[in-house]
Backbone of each chain as ProteinMPNN parsed JSONL, in Angstrom:
{"seq_chain_A": "XXXXXXXXXXXXXXXXXXXXXXXXXXXXXXXXXXXXXXXXXXXXXXXXXXXXXXXXXXXXXXXXXXXXXXXXXXXXXXXXXXXXXXXXXXXXXXXXXXXXXXXXXXXXXXXXXXXXXXXXXXXXXXXXXXXXXXXXXXXXXXXXXXXXXXXXXXXXX", "coords_chain_A": {"N_chain_A": [[247.746, 112.94, 89.005], [249.338, 110.069, 90.325], [252.809, 109.956, 90.208], [255.59, 108.205, 88.645], [258.726, 106.845, 89.866], [260.388, 107.319, 87.808], [259.69, 109.752, 86.783], [261.232, 111.625, 87.995], [263.536, 111.888, 86.557], [262.66, 112.758, 84.169], [261.692, 115.326, 81.738], [260.192, 118.494, 82.839], [258.341, 119.631, 81.19], [255.26, 118.772, 79.844], [254.624, 117.756, 77.287], [257.125, 116.978, 76.198], [257.784, 115.109, 78.147], [255.826, 113.139, 77.762], [256.426, 112.278, 75.143], [259.042, 111.289, 75.466], [258.566, 109.217, 77.238], [257.163, 107.489, 75.547], [259.236, 106.893, 73.754], [261.005, 105.504, 75.413], [259.395, 103.316, 76.105], [259.011, 102.181, 73.566], [261.644, 101.423, 73.0], [261.965, 99.432, 74.916], [260.201, 97.455, 74.015], [261.32, 96.828, 71.511], [263.792, 95.924, 72.397], [262.97, 93.64, 73.811], [262.044, 92.0, 71.703], [264.439, 91.677, 70.268], [265.982, 90.354, 72.195], [264.589, 87.946, 72.412], [264.928, 86.879, 69.833], [267.723, 86.671, 69.862], [268.069, 84.838, 71.976], [266.807, 82.583, 70.894], [268.412, 82.058, 68.661], [270.813, 81.5, 69.953], [270.221, 79.259, 71.503], [268.921, 77.442, 69.91], [266.689, 76.047, 70.743], [264.151, 76.829, 73.224], [264.894, 75.525, 75.481], [267.613, 75.16, 75.595], [271.155, 74.984, 76.487], [272.851, 77.129, 76.497], [274.748, 79.65, 78.054], [274.724, 82.409, 77.507], [272.384, 82.575, 76.06], [270.533, 81.84, 78.007], [270.86, 83.976, 79.766], [269.882, 85.999, 78.162], [267.222, 85.187, 77.993], [266.458, 85.437, 80.674], [266.683, 88.191, 80.961], [264.716, 88.978, 79.199], [262.55, 87.898, 80.523], [262.516, 89.575, 82.757], [261.854, 92.0, 81.54], [259.233, 91.469, 80.833], [258.081, 90.734, 83.258], [258.349, 92.959, 84.986], [256.596, 95.22, 84.118], [254.237, 93.751, 84.368], [254.051, 93.136, 87.105], [253.956, 95.738, 88.153], [251.574, 96.595, 87.001], [249.788, 94.808, 88.167], [249.943, 95.552, 90.887], [249.052, 98.138, 90.807], [246.333, 98.388, 90.716], [244.661, 98.673, 88.453], [243.554, 96.746, 86.96], [240.93, 95.668, 87.227], [238.615, 97.587, 86.674], [235.883, 97.942, 86.963], [234.897, 96.7, 89.189], [233.122, 97.21, 91.937], [231.463, 96.429, 93.995], [230.67, 93.94, 96.565], [229.378, 91.668, 95.536], [230.074, 91.573, 92.815], [232.79, 91.367, 93.167], [233.153, 88.822, 94.351], [232.183, 87.284, 92.273], [234.107, 87.751, 90.359], [236.307, 86.541, 91.589], [235.585, 83.882, 91.429], [235.642, 83.619, 88.648], [238.356, 84.049, 88.18], [239.432, 81.841, 89.489], [238.375, 79.776, 87.917], [239.618, 80.384, 85.499], [242.301, 79.937, 86.154], [242.206, 77.223, 86.662], [241.522, 76.284, 84.121], [243.859, 77.015, 82.802], [245.658, 75.247, 84.053], [244.645, 72.749, 83.191], [244.913, 73.02, 80.41], [247.717, 73.227, 80.148], [248.474, 70.704, 81.074], [247.256, 69.056, 79.132], [248.485, 69.971, 76.744], [251.193, 69.422, 77.297], [251.094, 66.638, 77.586], [250.291, 65.903, 75.028], [252.542, 66.69, 73.597], [254.775, 65.425, 74.853], [253.929, 62.904, 75.459], [252.074, 60.369, 77.351], [252.711, 60.293, 80.853], [254.89, 57.799, 82.209], [255.771, 56.907, 84.668], [255.894, 57.588, 88.276], [257.671, 59.715, 88.806], [257.708, 61.104, 86.371], [255.069, 61.898, 86.292], [254.984, 63.709, 88.436], [256.831, 65.536, 87.454], [255.362, 66.627, 85.458], [252.92, 67.535, 86.62], [253.816, 69.229, 88.703], [255.219, 71.716, 87.643], [253.051, 72.62, 86.088], [251.044, 73.042, 87.986], [252.294, 75.003, 89.494], [252.527, 77.16, 87.645], [249.805, 77.677, 87.191], [249.071, 78.458, 89.75], [250.55, 80.814, 89.994], [249.317, 82.344, 87.996], [246.773, 82.528, 89.171], [247.381, 83.906, 91.588], [248.449, 86.364, 90.666], [246.223, 87.463, 89.296], [244.386, 87.524, 91.41], [245.572, 89.241, 93.319], [245.645, 91.541, 91.776], [242.891, 91.968, 91.449], [242.105, 92.391, 94.122], [243.54, 94.718, 94.778], [242.46, 96.457, 92.869], [239.767, 96.499, 93.604], [239.886, 97.703, 96.126], [240.908, 100.224, 95.392], [238.845, 101.108, 93.682], [236.701, 101.273, 95.474], [237.538, 103.34, 97.1], [237.277, 105.421, 95.361], [234.62, 105.76, 94.89], [231.682, 107.795, 94.682], [229.795, 107.955, 96.719]], "CA_chain_A": [[248.052, 111.511, 88.903], [250.548, 109.635, 91.021], [253.857, 109.765, 89.211], [256.534, 107.119, 88.883], [260.084, 107.295, 90.211], [261.023, 107.719, 86.557], [259.361, 111.157, 86.491], [262.296, 112.47, 88.556], [264.578, 112.115, 85.535], [262.007, 113.201, 82.93], [261.536, 116.786, 81.699], [258.966, 119.028, 83.44], [257.406, 119.918, 80.101], [254.436, 117.56, 79.72], [254.709, 117.198, 75.925], [258.407, 116.259, 76.1], [257.703, 113.962, 79.06], [255.015, 112.101, 77.131], [257.159, 111.75, 73.991], [260.186, 110.5, 75.941], [258.017, 107.965, 77.785], [256.896, 106.628, 74.39], [260.525, 106.415, 73.217], [261.532, 104.486, 76.345], [258.544, 102.127, 75.957], [259.34, 101.568, 72.266], [262.953, 100.756, 73.097], [261.783, 98.211, 75.713], [259.557, 96.451, 73.156], [262.325, 96.4, 70.524], [264.776, 95.128, 73.142], [262.352, 92.338, 74.107], [262.046, 91.214, 70.46], [265.836, 91.324, 69.966], [266.419, 89.349, 73.181], [263.951, 86.676, 72.057], [265.634, 86.381, 68.64], [269.057, 86.301, 70.313], [267.974, 83.608, 72.776], [266.463, 81.477, 69.99], [269.602, 81.757, 67.861], [271.82, 80.921, 70.832], [269.845, 77.969, 72.09], [268.169, 76.648, 68.927], [265.367, 75.86, 71.332], [264.05, 77.572, 74.488], [265.438, 74.736, 76.59], [269.018, 74.902, 75.346], [271.975, 75.184, 77.676], [273.806, 78.198, 76.309], [274.663, 80.622, 79.156], [274.311, 83.718, 76.985], [270.969, 82.438, 75.699], [269.77, 81.861, 79.256], [270.895, 85.355, 80.265], [268.962, 86.764, 77.314], [265.858, 84.806, 78.393], [266.193, 86.035, 81.99], [266.462, 89.625, 80.722], [263.388, 89.059, 78.576], [261.61, 87.633, 81.617], [262.426, 90.791, 83.562], [261.118, 93.0, 80.743], [257.809, 91.124, 80.87], [257.609, 90.667, 84.643], [258.292, 94.263, 85.654], [255.303, 95.897, 83.905], [253.148, 92.898, 84.858], [253.956, 93.334, 88.561], [253.491, 97.116, 88.392], [250.164, 96.621, 86.6], [249.05, 94.057, 89.187], [249.899, 96.285, 92.155], [248.513, 99.499, 90.647], [244.874, 98.368, 90.866], [243.966, 99.125, 87.238], [243.152, 95.552, 86.211], [239.484, 95.425, 87.277], [238.119, 98.94, 86.953], [234.43, 98.006, 87.184], [234.508, 95.942, 90.383], [232.916, 98.165, 93.028], [230.675, 95.86, 95.099], [231.059, 92.606, 97.033], [228.813, 90.644, 94.656], [230.926, 91.525, 91.619], [234.11, 90.935, 93.639], [233.134, 87.357, 94.502], [231.982, 86.739, 90.933], [235.411, 87.811, 89.685], [237.172, 85.525, 92.214], [235.21, 82.601, 90.808], [236.14, 83.655, 87.263], [239.823, 83.899, 88.253], [239.683, 80.447, 89.845], [238.08, 78.965, 86.728], [240.657, 80.672, 84.512], [243.515, 79.252, 86.604], [241.958, 75.799, 86.468], [241.614, 76.073, 82.668], [245.298, 77.076, 82.486], [246.242, 73.986, 84.523], [244.206, 71.661, 82.298], [245.523, 73.235, 79.085], [249.143, 72.886, 80.233], [248.553, 69.233, 81.187], [246.902, 68.463, 77.825], [249.535, 70.324, 75.774], [252.414, 68.678, 77.626], [250.845, 65.225, 77.291], [250.298, 65.744, 73.564], [253.903, 66.877, 73.072], [255.759, 64.499, 75.428], [253.343, 61.584, 75.703], [251.514, 60.119, 78.693], [253.78, 59.92, 81.798], [254.899, 56.359, 82.438], [256.058, 56.599, 86.07], [255.523, 58.619, 89.268], [258.551, 60.881, 88.629], [257.237, 61.853, 85.192], [253.791, 62.532, 86.662], [255.303, 64.89, 89.252], [257.496, 66.497, 86.562], [254.31, 67.265, 84.655], [251.943, 68.248, 87.462], [254.497, 70.265, 89.504], [255.297, 73.009, 86.962], [251.71, 73.046, 85.648], [250.364, 73.569, 89.168], [252.988, 76.245, 89.864], [252.128, 78.215, 86.687], [248.399, 78.002, 87.467], [249.049, 79.184, 91.025], [251.051, 82.168, 89.697], [248.221, 83.009, 87.265], [245.733, 82.83, 90.149], [247.845, 84.918, 92.535], [248.559, 87.657, 89.968], [244.868, 87.968, 89.057], [243.74, 87.762, 92.698], [246.151, 90.47, 93.896], [245.175, 92.639, 90.922], [241.48, 92.184, 91.788], [242.035, 92.951, 95.476], [244.028, 96.105, 94.702], [241.495, 97.225, 92.074], [238.549, 96.642, 94.407], [240.194, 98.706, 97.16], [241.026, 101.52, 94.728], [237.527, 101.486, 93.184], [235.874, 101.646, 96.619], [237.997, 104.656, 97.56], [236.918, 106.435, 94.366], [233.164, 105.863, 94.762], [231.245, 109.131, 95.099], [228.817, 107.97, 97.812]], "C_chain_A": [[249.358, 111.203, 89.64], [251.646, 109.33, 90.005], [254.807, 108.646, 89.617], [257.877, 107.69, 89.313], [260.803, 107.795, 88.967], [260.791, 109.202, 86.265], [260.424, 112.111, 87.04], [263.384, 112.777, 87.522], [263.967, 112.563, 84.202], [261.846, 114.723, 82.948], [260.232, 117.235, 82.364], [257.905, 119.303, 82.382], [256.591, 118.662, 79.769], [254.479, 116.929, 78.338], [255.994, 116.369, 75.769], [258.382, 114.996, 76.955], [256.966, 112.794, 78.395], [255.768, 111.444, 75.969], [258.297, 110.842, 74.444], [259.713, 109.178, 76.541], [257.705, 106.973, 76.665], [258.205, 106.047, 73.845], [261.084, 105.294, 74.099], [260.723, 103.183, 76.202], [258.836, 101.408, 74.643], [260.656, 100.809, 72.34], [262.832, 99.451, 73.876], [261.163, 97.096, 74.861], [260.559, 95.915, 72.126], [263.374, 95.509, 71.197], [264.24, 93.723, 73.434], [262.383, 91.439, 72.871], [263.472, 90.747, 70.136], [266.354, 90.247, 70.917], [265.852, 87.972, 72.851], [264.672, 86.053, 70.851], [267.022, 85.872, 69.037], [269.047, 84.967, 71.073], [267.679, 82.404, 71.888], [267.669, 81.065, 69.156], [270.644, 81.027, 68.712], [271.503, 79.498, 71.269], [269.301, 76.96, 71.089], [266.789, 76.323, 69.446], [265.355, 76.603, 72.651], [264.669, 76.807, 75.655], [266.902, 74.348, 76.357], [269.857, 75.193, 76.575], [273.038, 76.265, 77.498], [273.634, 79.259, 77.4], [274.183, 81.974, 78.652], [272.827, 83.696, 76.597], [270.088, 82.506, 76.927], [269.719, 83.276, 79.826], [269.909, 86.22, 79.477], [267.516, 86.468, 77.711], [265.48, 85.407, 79.752], [265.906, 87.532, 81.844], [265.084, 89.85, 80.125], [262.294, 88.861, 79.628], [261.418, 88.864, 82.49], [261.6, 91.853, 82.846], [259.615, 92.743, 80.757], [257.273, 91.215, 82.305], [257.449, 92.045, 85.291], [256.967, 94.999, 85.396], [254.118, 95.085, 84.422], [252.938, 93.108, 86.361], [253.427, 94.736, 88.874], [251.998, 97.24, 88.077], [249.306, 95.953, 87.673], [248.867, 94.893, 90.453], [249.237, 97.661, 92.038], [246.986, 99.551, 90.753], [244.114, 98.872, 89.649], [243.447, 97.947, 86.412], [241.645, 95.342, 86.127], [238.777, 96.736, 87.642], [236.633, 99.001, 87.288], [233.971, 97.275, 88.444], [234.37, 96.889, 91.579], [232.08, 97.605, 94.177], [231.079, 94.41, 95.373], [230.605, 91.502, 96.073], [229.707, 90.45, 93.423], [232.328, 90.997, 91.967], [234.183, 89.409, 93.721], [232.94, 86.656, 93.153], [233.328, 86.683, 90.181], [236.383, 86.783, 90.266], [236.886, 84.156, 91.6], [235.758, 82.513, 89.39], [237.654, 83.439, 87.227], [240.182, 82.439, 88.548], [239.463, 79.536, 88.628], [239.155, 79.147, 85.65], [241.962, 79.936, 84.87], [243.406, 77.744, 86.38], [242.067, 75.436, 84.978], [243.084, 76.075, 82.238], [245.971, 75.76, 82.841], [245.91, 72.843, 83.556], [244.863, 71.788, 80.922], [247.006, 72.866, 79.074], [249.305, 71.366, 80.255], [248.281, 68.576, 79.828], [248.026, 68.712, 76.812], [250.797, 69.501, 76.023], [252.26, 67.202, 77.282], [250.872, 64.96, 75.785], [251.712, 65.823, 73.001], [254.874, 65.795, 73.56], [255.213, 63.094, 75.681], [252.843, 61.439, 77.125], [252.636, 59.684, 79.637], [253.705, 58.425, 82.158], [255.233, 55.978, 83.867], [255.752, 57.798, 86.966], [256.358, 59.891, 89.073], [258.062, 61.744, 87.471], [255.915, 62.566, 85.481], [254.044, 63.808, 87.473], [255.979, 65.972, 88.41], [256.482, 67.263, 85.712], [253.397, 68.121, 85.522], [252.589, 69.416, 88.231], [254.547, 71.621, 88.805], [253.931, 73.543, 86.53], [250.947, 73.677, 86.808], [250.959, 74.914, 89.576], [252.552, 77.408, 88.964], [250.684, 78.655, 86.958], [248.266, 78.82, 88.747], [249.508, 80.63, 90.817], [249.962, 82.972, 88.977], [247.124, 83.44, 88.25], [246.152, 83.985, 91.061], [247.914, 86.298, 91.894], [247.164, 88.276, 89.79], [244.181, 88.342, 90.373], [244.246, 89.061, 93.332], [245.656, 91.686, 93.115], [243.721, 93.002, 91.261], [241.342, 92.875, 93.14], [242.45, 94.429, 95.474], [243.017, 96.992, 93.967], [240.251, 97.521, 92.897], [238.733, 97.738, 95.46], [240.224, 100.11, 96.536], [239.649, 102.014, 94.265], [236.616, 101.965, 94.315], [236.241, 103.044, 97.117], [237.52, 105.774, 96.626], [235.409, 106.595, 94.185], [232.694, 107.214, 95.31], [230.195, 109.132, 96.199], [229.421, 107.461, 99.111]], "O_chain_A": [[250.328, 111.959, 89.585], [251.448, 108.554, 89.07], [254.827, 108.204, 90.766], [258.133, 108.882, 89.142], [261.726, 108.604, 89.064], [261.596, 109.837, 85.583], [260.514, 113.261, 86.611], [264.063, 113.8, 87.607], [264.685, 112.726, 83.216], [261.857, 115.344, 84.011], [259.279, 116.461, 82.449], [256.708, 119.215, 82.656], [257.157, 117.615, 79.453], [254.381, 115.709, 78.211], [255.971, 115.237, 75.286], [258.887, 113.949, 76.551], [257.4, 111.644, 78.448], [255.756, 110.222, 75.822], [258.5, 109.763, 73.887], [260.366, 108.147, 76.381], [257.945, 105.773, 76.803], [258.278, 104.863, 73.514], [261.569, 104.277, 73.603], [261.291, 102.091, 76.181], [258.902, 100.18, 74.602], [260.779, 99.701, 71.817], [263.504, 98.471, 73.553], [261.554, 95.934, 74.972], [260.639, 94.709, 71.895], [263.788, 94.486, 70.65], [264.969, 92.738, 73.318], [262.706, 90.255, 72.971], [263.694, 89.589, 69.781], [267.074, 89.338, 70.503], [266.537, 86.959, 72.99], [264.983, 84.862, 70.848], [267.447, 84.796, 68.616], [269.888, 84.097, 70.85], [268.233, 81.325, 72.099], [267.923, 79.876, 68.963], [271.273, 80.07, 68.261], [272.389, 78.651, 71.389], [269.229, 75.766, 71.379], [265.821, 76.319, 68.685], [266.411, 76.977, 73.16], [264.937, 77.39, 76.706], [267.368, 73.328, 76.864], [269.323, 75.607, 77.604], [274.01, 76.317, 78.253], [272.52, 79.719, 77.65], [273.342, 82.616, 79.282], [272.111, 84.68, 76.786], [269.033, 83.14, 76.913], [268.679, 83.725, 80.307], [269.202, 87.056, 80.04], [266.683, 87.373, 77.762], [264.343, 85.831, 79.962], [265.018, 88.076, 82.502], [264.376, 90.787, 80.495], [261.27, 89.544, 79.629], [260.303, 89.167, 82.914], [260.761, 92.518, 83.452], [258.818, 93.679, 80.7], [256.168, 91.703, 82.54], [256.513, 92.265, 86.059], [256.279, 95.367, 86.348], [253.116, 95.65, 84.86], [251.808, 93.241, 86.83], [252.568, 94.909, 89.738], [251.255, 97.906, 88.798], [248.244, 96.455, 88.042], [247.777, 94.939, 91.023], [248.9, 98.278, 93.049], [246.409, 100.632, 90.867], [243.032, 99.441, 89.793], [242.958, 98.133, 85.298], [241.13, 94.898, 85.101], [238.394, 96.947, 88.793], [236.165, 99.999, 87.836], [232.775, 97.238, 88.734], [235.367, 97.317, 92.161], [231.99, 98.236, 95.231], [231.723, 93.75, 94.557], [231.329, 90.539, 95.824], [230.046, 89.328, 93.047], [232.958, 90.288, 91.183], [235.129, 88.788, 93.237], [233.471, 85.569, 92.927], [233.635, 85.72, 89.479], [237.192, 86.213, 89.534], [237.795, 83.384, 91.295], [236.274, 81.475, 88.976], [238.169, 82.737, 86.357], [241.098, 81.874, 87.95], [240.265, 78.644, 88.352], [239.548, 78.192, 84.98], [242.634, 79.387, 83.998], [244.361, 77.083, 85.972], [242.637, 74.403, 84.626], [243.505, 75.254, 81.424], [246.749, 75.215, 82.058], [246.786, 72.075, 83.158], [245.31, 70.799, 80.342], [247.496, 72.267, 78.116], [250.152, 70.809, 79.557], [248.989, 67.653, 79.426], [248.462, 67.797, 76.114], [251.392, 68.955, 75.094], [253.183, 66.585, 76.75], [251.396, 63.945, 75.324], [252.048, 65.118, 72.049], [255.697, 65.303, 72.788], [255.96, 62.198, 76.074], [253.137, 62.26, 77.993], [253.43, 58.812, 79.287], [252.629, 57.87, 82.376], [255.006, 54.833, 84.258], [255.4, 58.876, 86.488], [255.836, 61.002, 89.159], [258.01, 62.969, 87.58], [255.664, 63.669, 84.996], [253.417, 64.842, 87.242], [255.745, 67.164, 88.61], [256.724, 68.399, 85.306], [253.132, 69.281, 85.206], [251.973, 70.47, 88.389], [253.978, 72.588, 89.312], [253.675, 74.745, 86.59], [250.291, 74.706, 86.648], [250.24, 75.84, 89.951], [252.248, 78.498, 89.449], [250.378, 79.847, 86.955], [247.461, 79.748, 88.826], [248.933, 81.558, 91.387], [249.716, 84.133, 89.306], [246.615, 84.558, 88.179], [245.385, 84.922, 91.282], [247.495, 87.288, 92.493], [246.95, 89.45, 90.09], [243.481, 89.351, 90.447], [243.461, 89.874, 93.819], [245.3, 92.714, 93.691], [243.366, 94.178, 91.349], [240.566, 93.818, 93.292], [241.796, 95.272, 96.087], [242.749, 98.121, 94.378], [239.743, 98.642, 92.895], [237.861, 98.583, 95.66], [239.646, 101.055, 97.074], [239.319, 103.188, 94.432], [235.861, 102.924, 94.155], [235.374, 103.827, 97.504], [237.376, 106.923, 97.042], [234.96, 107.453, 93.425], [233.248, 107.716, 96.288], [229.733, 110.204, 96.59], [228.735, 107.407, 100.131]]}, "seq_chain_B": "XXXXXXXXXXXXXXXXXXXXXXXXXXXXXXXXXXXXXXXXXXXXXXXXXXXXXXXXXXXXXXX", "coords_chain_B": {"N_chain_B": [[243.27, 119.397, 68.817], [241.307, 122.207, 68.317], [241.893, 125.646, 69.106], [241.896, 128.945, 70.732], [244.236, 130.082, 71.557], [246.462, 131.361, 70.421], [245.438, 133.78, 69.398], [244.56, 135.004, 71.774], [246.98, 135.192, 73.099], [248.452, 136.926, 71.449], [246.85, 139.167, 71.682], [247.434, 139.848, 74.256], [249.962, 140.637, 73.989], [252.103, 138.831, 74.189], [254.951, 136.74, 73.654], [255.483, 133.437, 72.265], [257.496, 132.232, 73.736], [257.48, 133.725, 76.097], [254.943, 133.158, 77.153], [255.252, 130.43, 77.466], [257.195, 130.36, 79.469], [255.76, 131.45, 81.58], [253.887, 129.436, 82.119], [255.426, 127.322, 82.611], [256.364, 125.449, 80.639], [257.847, 124.291, 77.502], [258.71, 126.464, 74.693], [258.195, 125.191, 72.348], [256.156, 123.384, 73.013], [254.012, 125.147, 73.469], [253.76, 126.12, 70.872], [252.989, 123.759, 69.537], [250.543, 123.257, 70.792], [249.088, 125.509, 70.025], [248.922, 125.075, 67.297], [247.288, 122.933, 67.287], [248.327, 120.427, 67.447], [249.032, 119.091, 69.698], [247.378, 117.877, 72.525], [246.842, 119.477, 75.436], [247.139, 118.712, 79.015], [244.451, 118.984, 81.426], [245.307, 120.449, 83.579], [247.398, 121.995, 82.452], [245.911, 123.39, 80.548], [244.347, 125.007, 82.207], [246.362, 126.519, 83.456], [247.355, 127.955, 81.251], [245.077, 129.391, 80.521], [244.742, 131.005, 82.806], [247.136, 132.45, 82.705], [246.69, 133.964, 80.472], [244.581, 135.495, 81.177], [241.986, 134.518, 80.619], [238.987, 132.497, 80.242], [238.391, 128.93, 80.373], [236.437, 128.303, 78.526], [236.64, 130.536, 76.78], [239.041, 129.978, 75.5], [239.045, 127.277, 74.611], [236.499, 126.238, 73.978], [234.397, 125.001, 71.45], [232.399, 126.63, 69.133]], "CA_chain_B": [[242.171, 120.188, 69.357], [241.39, 123.611, 67.907], [241.791, 126.566, 70.243], [242.13, 130.361, 70.411], [245.348, 130.525, 72.409], [247.342, 132.277, 69.688], [244.778, 135.099, 69.354], [244.586, 135.55, 73.135], [248.383, 135.501, 73.424], [248.832, 138.133, 70.7], [246.102, 140.272, 72.314], [248.116, 140.179, 75.508], [251.329, 141.002, 73.575], [253.087, 137.873, 74.709], [255.53, 135.818, 72.669], [255.324, 132.029, 72.676], [258.497, 131.945, 74.78], [257.048, 134.358, 77.367], [253.828, 132.368, 77.679], [255.823, 129.143, 77.892], [257.872, 130.568, 80.751], [254.725, 131.669, 82.602], [253.174, 128.198, 82.478], [256.445, 126.305, 82.906], [256.583, 124.435, 79.597], [258.765, 124.828, 76.493], [258.079, 127.236, 73.616], [257.735, 124.206, 71.359], [254.859, 122.851, 73.462], [253.008, 126.188, 73.184], [253.579, 126.104, 69.418], [252.22, 122.554, 69.184], [249.157, 123.433, 71.277], [248.454, 126.522, 69.167], [248.649, 124.465, 65.99], [246.348, 121.827, 67.483], [249.028, 119.15, 67.272], [249.181, 118.435, 71.001], [246.289, 118.172, 73.464], [247.418, 119.619, 76.783], [246.352, 118.2, 80.143], [243.551, 120.012, 81.968], [246.137, 121.3, 84.435], [248.081, 122.977, 81.603], [244.849, 124.232, 79.964], [243.977, 126.01, 83.225], [247.516, 127.414, 83.625], [247.405, 128.848, 80.088], [243.927, 130.294, 80.625], [245.047, 131.983, 83.856], [248.232, 133.308, 82.231], [246.173, 134.868, 79.432], [243.37, 136.125, 81.735], [240.818, 134.035, 79.877], [238.371, 131.29, 80.817], [238.585, 127.743, 79.516], [235.495, 128.469, 77.415], [237.196, 131.508, 75.83], [240.176, 129.425, 74.739], [238.929, 125.922, 74.06], [235.155, 125.791, 73.618], [234.088, 125.149, 70.023], [231.016, 127.123, 68.938]], "C_chain_B": [[242.353, 121.656, 68.956], [241.218, 124.505, 69.134], [242.103, 127.996, 69.799], [243.269, 130.925, 71.251], [246.208, 131.576, 71.699], [246.755, 133.698, 69.676], [244.872, 135.764, 70.735], [246.0, 135.966, 73.527], [248.816, 136.794, 72.752], [248.125, 139.357, 71.288], [246.813, 140.768, 73.574], [249.572, 140.562, 75.275], [252.399, 140.1, 74.206], [253.662, 137.063, 73.553], [255.268, 134.396, 73.153], [256.267, 131.71, 73.839], [258.063, 132.513, 76.126], [255.893, 133.571, 77.996], [254.336, 131.032, 78.228], [256.467, 129.26, 79.27], [256.845, 130.727, 81.876], [254.077, 130.363, 83.056], [254.125, 126.998, 82.658], [256.468, 125.129, 81.919], [257.562, 125.02, 78.57], [257.98, 125.613, 75.425], [257.484, 126.283, 72.579], [256.347, 123.659, 71.733], [253.748, 123.86, 73.197], [252.708, 126.209, 71.683], [252.717, 124.931, 68.962], [250.757, 122.676, 69.615], [248.42, 124.418, 70.368], [248.081, 125.953, 67.799], [247.664, 123.287, 66.079], [247.003, 120.466, 67.322], [249.322, 118.438, 68.592], [248.035, 118.862, 71.901], [246.853, 118.275, 74.876], [246.541, 118.983, 77.851], [245.474, 119.35, 80.653], [244.333, 120.997, 82.841], [246.821, 122.401, 83.614], [247.074, 123.915, 80.935], [244.507, 125.368, 80.924], [245.119, 127.017, 83.412], [247.575, 128.432, 82.492], [246.271, 129.875, 80.171], [244.19, 131.388, 81.664], [246.112, 132.975, 83.391], [247.737, 134.331, 81.209], [244.922, 135.621, 79.899], [242.112, 135.762, 80.948], [240.199, 132.862, 80.633], [238.657, 130.114, 79.88], [237.656, 127.824, 78.305], [236.064, 129.402, 76.346], [238.235, 130.85, 74.917], [239.866, 128.123, 73.995], [237.542, 125.536, 73.549], [234.877, 126.05, 72.135], [232.631, 125.546, 69.863], [230.252, 126.184, 68.019]], "O_chain_B": [[243.392, 122.265, 69.211], [240.495, 124.167, 70.072], [242.512, 128.237, 68.663], [243.264, 132.103, 71.61], [246.628, 132.559, 72.309], [247.46, 134.68, 69.909], [245.22, 136.939, 70.845], [246.19, 136.975, 74.207], [249.454, 137.648, 73.367], [248.706, 140.438, 71.384], [246.786, 141.955, 73.899], [250.327, 140.785, 76.222], [253.437, 140.559, 74.68], [252.958, 136.74, 72.595], [254.881, 134.179, 74.301], [255.899, 131.019, 74.789], [258.248, 131.879, 77.165], [255.866, 133.346, 79.206], [253.917, 130.571, 79.289], [256.311, 128.386, 80.122], [257.029, 130.211, 82.978], [253.755, 130.2, 84.233], [253.704, 125.854, 82.827], [256.577, 123.97, 82.318], [258.053, 126.133, 78.757], [256.769, 125.453, 75.276], [256.42, 126.536, 72.013], [255.481, 123.496, 70.873], [252.664, 123.485, 72.75], [251.551, 126.304, 71.274], [251.835, 125.081, 68.117], [249.851, 122.253, 68.897], [247.272, 124.188, 69.991], [247.053, 126.309, 67.223], [247.264, 122.723, 65.06], [246.322, 119.467, 67.088], [249.807, 117.306, 68.594], [247.746, 120.052, 72.033], [247.291, 117.277, 75.447], [245.354, 118.742, 77.632], [245.718, 120.519, 80.356], [244.068, 122.199, 82.846], [246.832, 123.568, 84.004], [247.35, 125.104, 80.773], [244.392, 126.527, 80.525], [244.879, 128.22, 83.515], [247.812, 129.617, 82.723], [246.473, 131.065, 79.927], [243.894, 132.559, 81.426], [246.013, 134.176, 83.643], [248.291, 135.424, 81.092], [244.278, 136.306, 79.104], [241.281, 136.622, 80.657], [240.809, 132.307, 81.547], [239.106, 130.293, 78.748], [238.041, 127.459, 77.194], [235.987, 129.106, 75.153], [238.297, 131.133, 73.721], [240.361, 127.896, 72.891], [237.421, 124.597, 72.762], [235.086, 127.153, 71.63], [231.736, 124.886, 70.39], [229.078, 126.42, 67.732]]}, "name": "protein", "num_of_chains": 2, "seq": "XXXXXXXXXXXXXXXXXXXXXXXXXXXXXXXXXXXXXXXXXXXXXXXXXXXXXXXXXXXXXXXXXXXXXXXXXXXXXXXXXXXXXXXXXXXXXXXXXXXXXXXXXXXXXXXXXXXXXXXXXXXXXXXXXXXXXXXXXXXXXXXXXXXXXXXXXXXXXXXXXXXXXXXXXXXXXXXXXXXXXXXXXXXXXXXXXXXXXXXXXXXXXXXXXXXXXXXXXXXX"}
């Protein structure tokens, strides 16, 4: 198996390596929970203006984004996609999922903040919603593309 | 996973530490494998089998 850069600082003994990897992963999860609690206490809400709270949220964002990006690029997201037909079917599913995300964000925001009353408010609503949906689409699409390539390389015929 | 590593090791007059050194792991890992508390990778299974002059069947196959 292809190893990570982290394996350079891990023990050669496979049992110790596995245990230490679990310890590091556990610490990351605990750290994420503590950062979230810290950020909530500091800001009272996620949209507060405390600098330390924002730093905590950025750190939390990194903790979530790093494994997500590694997962996306590693090609392990869509292990069963081995032919063109299934590939295109999954693209459609990803597109529909992104569209659902966009609609859900728009509905949730409208329910919480009310119907936008002017053009600026409409753009303030649609802009971030569109951006989030685009990110969801891109992450899934890249993951699918990487997985498809990896799966094709591993086919036995 | 149950195995016959301990019997094969004793037959070959090796200590846990000596076997561990041969297959490049710690004595503790050999102890855990012998007790069935850690499932080694196939790579390590093969290394242990070679070090003890046994086949994988001899060491790991359950009758």
